[in-house]
Structures are given as C-alpha cells and as structure tokens.
TIVODREN-122016 format. One record per atom (N, C-alpha, C): residue in one letter; y negated, z, x negated; atom name. Coordinates in nm, 2 decimals. Last residue first. Example, Ala and Ser with C-alpha at 12.3 -4.5 7.8 and 13.67 -1.06 7.14 Angstrom:
(s (0.22 0.71 -1.28) N)
(s (0.11 0.71 -1.37) CA)
(s (0.00 0.79 -1.29) C)
(a (0.57 0.78 -1.32) N)
(a (0.45 0.78 -1.23) CA)
(a (0.33 0.78 -1.32) C)
//
This chain:
(f (3.99 -0.59 -1.38) N)
(f (4.09 -0.47 -1.41) CA)
(f (4.14 -0.41 -1.30) C)
(r (3.86 -0.79 -1.23) N)
(r (3.93 -0.81 -1.36) CA)
(r (4.03 -0.70 -1.40) C)
(q (3.72 -0.66 -1.03) N)
(q (3.82 -0.76 -1.00) CA)
(q (3.91 -0.81 -1.12) C)
(g (3.54 -0.49 -1.16) N)
(g (3.65 -0.43 -1.08) CA)
(g (3.76 -0.53 -1.04) C)
(l (3.37 -0.67 -1.29) N)
(l (3.46 -0.59 -1.36) CA)
(l (3.58 -0.53 -1.29) C)
(e (3.26 -0.78 -1.05) N)
(e (3.33 -0.87 -1.15) CA)
(e (3.42 -0.79 -1.22) C)
(i (3.13 -0.55 -0.95) N)
(i (3.23 -0.62 -0.88) CA)
(i (3.33 -0.70 -0.96) C)
(l (2.95 -0.50 -1.16) N)
(l (3.06 -0.40 -1.13) CA)
(l (3.16 -0.45 -1.04) C)
(l (2.80 -0.73 -1.15) N)
(l (2.87 -0.70 -1.27) CA)
(l (2.98 -0.60 -1.24) C)
(r (2.68 -0.70 -0.88) N)
(r (2.77 -0.81 -0.92) CA)
(r (2.85 -0.79 -1.05) C)
(v (2.53 -0.47 -0.94) N)
(v (2.64 -0.46 -0.84) CA)
(v (2.73 -0.59 -0.86) C)
(l (2.34 -0.58 -1.13) N)
(l (2.44 -0.47 -1.16) CA)
(l (2.55 -0.45 -1.07) C)
(l (2.21 -0.78 -0.97) N)
(l (2.31 -0.81 -1.09) CA)
(l (2.39 -0.70 -1.13) C)
(a (2.09 -0.59 -0.79) N)
(a (2.20 -0.70 -0.74) CA)
(a (2.28 -0.76 -0.85) C)
(v (1.92 -0.46 -0.94) N)
(v (2.03 -0.40 -0.86) CA)
(v (2.14 -0.48 -0.82) C)
(p (1.75 -0.67 -1.05) N)
(p (1.84 -0.59 -1.14) CA)
(p (1.96 -0.52 -1.06) C)
(t (1.65 -0.75 -0.79) N)
(t (1.72 -0.83 -0.88) CA)
(t (1.81 -0.75 -0.97) C)
(g (1.50 -0.53 -0.67) N)
(g (1.64 -0.58 -0.61) CA)
(g (1.72 -0.66 -0.70) C)
(i (1.26 -0.51 -0.81) N)
(i (1.36 -0.40 -0.79) CA)
(i (1.49 -0.45 -0.75) C)
(l (1.15 -0.75 -0.79) N)
(l (1.16 -0.69 -0.92) CA)
(l (1.25 -0.57 -0.92) C)
(l (1.15 -0.82 -0.52) N)
(l (1.23 -0.89 -0.62) CA)
(l (1.25 -0.83 -0.75) C)
(i (0.99 -0.63 -0.42) N)
(i (1.13 -0.63 -0.37) CA)
(i (1.22 -0.71 -0.48) C)
(v (0.75 -0.69 -0.53) N)
(v (0.81 -0.56 -0.57) CA)
(v (0.96 -0.56 -0.53) C)
(l (0.71 -0.94 -0.41) N)
(l (0.73 -0.93 -0.55) CA)
(l (0.80 -0.81 -0.60) C)
(p (0.68 -0.87 -0.15) N)
(p (0.80 -0.93 -0.17) CA)
(p (0.82 -0.93 -0.33) C)
(f (0.42 -0.71 -0.19) N)
(f (0.54 -0.66 -0.14) CA)
(f (0.66 -0.74 -0.17) C)
(a (0.22 -0.88 -0.27) N)
(a (0.28 -0.80 -0.38) CA)
(a (0.41 -0.74 -0.32) C)
(l (0.13 -1.01 -0.05) N)
(l (0.19 -1.10 -0.16) CA)
(l (0.26 -1.01 -0.26) C)
(v (0.03 -0.81 0.10) N)
(v (0.13 -0.89 0.17) CA)
(v (0.20 -0.98 0.05) C)
(v (-0.16 -0.70 -0.07) N)
(v (-0.05 -0.62 -0.04) CA)
(v (0.06 -0.71 0.02) C)
(l (-0.34 -0.92 -0.08) N)
(l (-0.27 -0.87 -0.20) CA)
(l (-0.16 -0.78 -0.17) C)
(l (-0.43 -0.92 0.19) N)
(l (-0.35 -1.04 0.13) CA)
(l (-0.28 -1.00 0.00) C)
(l (-0.55 -0.67 0.20) N)
(l (-0.44 -0.70 0.28) CA)
(l (-0.37 -0.82 0.24) C)
(c (-0.77 -0.72 0.02) N)
(c (-0.67 -0.61 0.00) CA)
(c (-0.54 -0.63 0.08) C)
(v (-0.90 -0.93 0.16) N)
(v (-0.84 -0.96 0.03) CA)
(v (-0.74 -0.85 0.00) C)
(a (-0.98 -0.80 0.39) N)
(a (-0.88 -0.91 0.40) CA)
(a (-0.82 -0.94 0.27) C)
(d (-1.16 -0.61 0.29) N)
(d (-1.02 -0.56 0.36) CA)
(d (-0.92 -0.67 0.37) C)
(d (-1.35 -0.77 0.20) N)
(d (-1.28 -0.67 0.10) CA)
(d (-1.15 -0.63 0.16) C)
(i (-1.44 -0.88 0.44) N)
(i (-1.38 -0.97 0.34) CA)
(i (-1.29 -0.88 0.24) C)
(l (-1.54 -0.66 0.55) N)
(l (-1.44 -0.71 0.62) CA)
(l (-1.36 -0.81 0.52) C)
(g (-1.74 -0.59 0.39) N)
(g (-1.64 -0.49 0.40) CA)
(g (-1.52 -0.56 0.47) C)
(l (-1.91 -0.82 0.43) N)
(l (-1.84 -0.79 0.29) CA)
(l (-1.73 -0.70 0.29) C)
(i (-1.99 -0.76 0.68) N)
(i (-1.91 -0.88 0.65) CA)
(i (-1.85 -0.87 0.52) C)
(n (-2.14 -0.53 0.65) N)
(n (-2.03 -0.54 0.74) CA)
(n (-1.93 -0.65 0.71) C)
(r (-2.34 -0.62 0.47) N)
(r (-2.25 -0.52 0.42) CA)
(r (-2.12 -0.51 0.52) C)
(l (-2.46 -0.79 0.66) N)
(l (-2.41 -0.84 0.53) CA)
(l (-2.30 -0.74 0.48) C)
(p (-2.57 -0.63 0.86) N)
(p (-2.46 -0.71 0.89) CA)
(p (-2.38 -0.78 0.76) C)
(n (-2.69 -0.34 0.88) N)
(n (-2.68 -0.43 0.78) CA)
(n (-2.55 -0.52 0.80) C)
(s (-2.65 -0.16 1.09) N)
(s (-2.79 -0.20 1.06) CA)
(s (-2.79 -0.32 0.96) C)
(r (-2.40 -0.08 1.11) N)
(r (-2.44 -0.19 1.20) CA)
(r (-2.58 -0.24 1.17) C)
(s (-2.38 0.13 0.93) N)
(s (-2.33 -0.01 0.88) CA)
(s (-2.37 -0.13 0.97) C)
(d (-2.63 0.35 0.90) N)
(d (-2.54 0.29 0.97) CA)
(d (-2.50 0.14 0.94) C)
(p (-2.68 0.51 0.58) N)
(p (-2.73 0.44 0.69) CA)
(p (-2.62 0.37 0.77) C)
(k (-2.57 0.85 0.53) N)
(k (-2.57 0.72 0.50) CA)
(k (-2.63 0.64 0.61) C)
(a (-2.82 1.13 0.56) N)
(a (-2.70 1.06 0.59) CA)
(a (-2.69 0.92 0.54) C)
(q (-2.99 1.35 0.35) N)
(q (-3.00 1.22 0.43) CA)
(q (-2.85 1.17 0.44) C)
(g (-3.02 1.71 0.43) N)
(g (-3.02 1.59 0.34) CA)
(g (-3.02 1.46 0.42) C)
(g (-2.78 1.92 0.61) N)
(g (-2.91 1.88 0.55) CA)
(g (-2.90 1.76 0.48) C)
(i (-2.62 2.04 0.89) N)
(i (-2.61 1.94 0.78) CA)
(i (-2.75 1.90 0.73) C)
(a (-2.52 2.35 1.02) N)
(a (-2.63 2.24 0.99) CA)
(a (-2.61 2.16 0.88) C)
(p (-2.25 2.45 1.20) N)
(p (-2.31 2.43 1.09) CA)
(p (-2.42 2.32 1.08) C)
(e (-2.31 2.60 1.54) N)
(e (-2.24 2.49 1.46) CA)
(e (-2.31 2.48 1.32) C)
(r (-2.29 2.95 1.62) N)
(r (-2.36 2.81 1.61) CA)
(r (-2.28 2.72 1.51) C)
(g (-2.19 3.20 1.62) N)
(g (-2.18 3.12 1.74) CA)
(g (-2.26 2.98 1.73) C)
(a (-2.38 3.32 1.37) N)
(a (-2.28 3.35 1.46) CA)
(a (-2.29 3.27 1.59) C)
(a (-2.49 3.04 1.16) N)
(a (-2.52 3.18 1.22) CA)
(a (-2.41 3.20 1.33) C)
(p (-2.33 2.87 0.90) N)
(p (-2.38 2.88 1.03) CA)
(p (-2.40 3.03 1.07) C)
(l (-2.43 2.79 0.58) N)
(l (-2.35 2.85 0.67) CA)
(l (-2.40 2.89 0.80) C)
(t (-2.50 2.43 0.52) N)
(t (-2.54 2.57 0.54) CA)
(t (-2.44 2.66 0.62) C)
(f (-2.42 2.16 0.32) N)
(f (-2.38 2.23 0.44) CA)
(f (-2.44 2.38 0.42) C)
(y (-2.57 1.87 0.20) N)
(y (-2.52 2.00 0.18) CA)
(y (-2.50 2.07 0.32) C)
(i (-2.63 1.58 0.03) N)
(i (-2.60 1.62 0.16) CA)
(i (-2.53 1.77 0.14) C)
(a (-2.91 1.45 -0.16) N)
(a (-2.79 1.54 -0.16) CA)
(a (-2.76 1.58 -0.01) C)
(n (-3.13 1.31 -0.23) N)
(n (-3.04 1.24 -0.13) CA)
(n (-2.91 1.32 -0.12) C)
(r (-3.27 1.49 -0.41) N)
(r (-3.33 1.44 -0.28) CA)
(r (-3.23 1.40 -0.18) C)
(p (-3.06 1.73 -0.56) N)
(p (-3.13 1.60 -0.56) CA)
(p (-3.19 1.58 -0.41) C)
(l (-3.14 2.09 -0.56) N)
(l (-3.05 1.98 -0.51) CA)
(l (-3.14 1.85 -0.52) C)
(m (-3.19 2.32 -0.83) N)
(m (-3.25 2.24 -0.71) CA)
(m (-3.15 2.12 -0.68) C)
//
C-alpha cells in the first residue's frame, strides 16, 4: 500500500493523458517565508560560487605558472 502523501502515476488509457494521484507540494506563493528563505539560499550559493571561482583559478594557475617559469629558467640556462 502506498503512503498517504505518495505521488504516483497510472498508465493512461488510449488517447488520454496520464493521471497523477496523491498530494502535490503546496504552492510556494502561499508561504512567503519559504520564498524568502529560498532567495537567501540562492544568494548565499551564488556568493560562494563567486568567491570560490577565483580561488580555484589561483590553486590551479599558481603551480602551472611556477612550472612554466621553471621551464623557462632552465631553457635560458642551457
């Protein structure tokens, strides 16, 4: 037996759209606090991505730049 809040699909009859049973999630417009928390969550994630992107460039780019500099120095000496 399915739980009470389960969403399940039934096979459609010929030429009909599938029926959706169960309870759907409530509309986010009905709860403004949930909407605001979602916006705050999105803003924090965006801030983390914006701050992490230069850090990743530095972590990857610094060893590459040092290796290229080492190769150039070795090439000039020999």
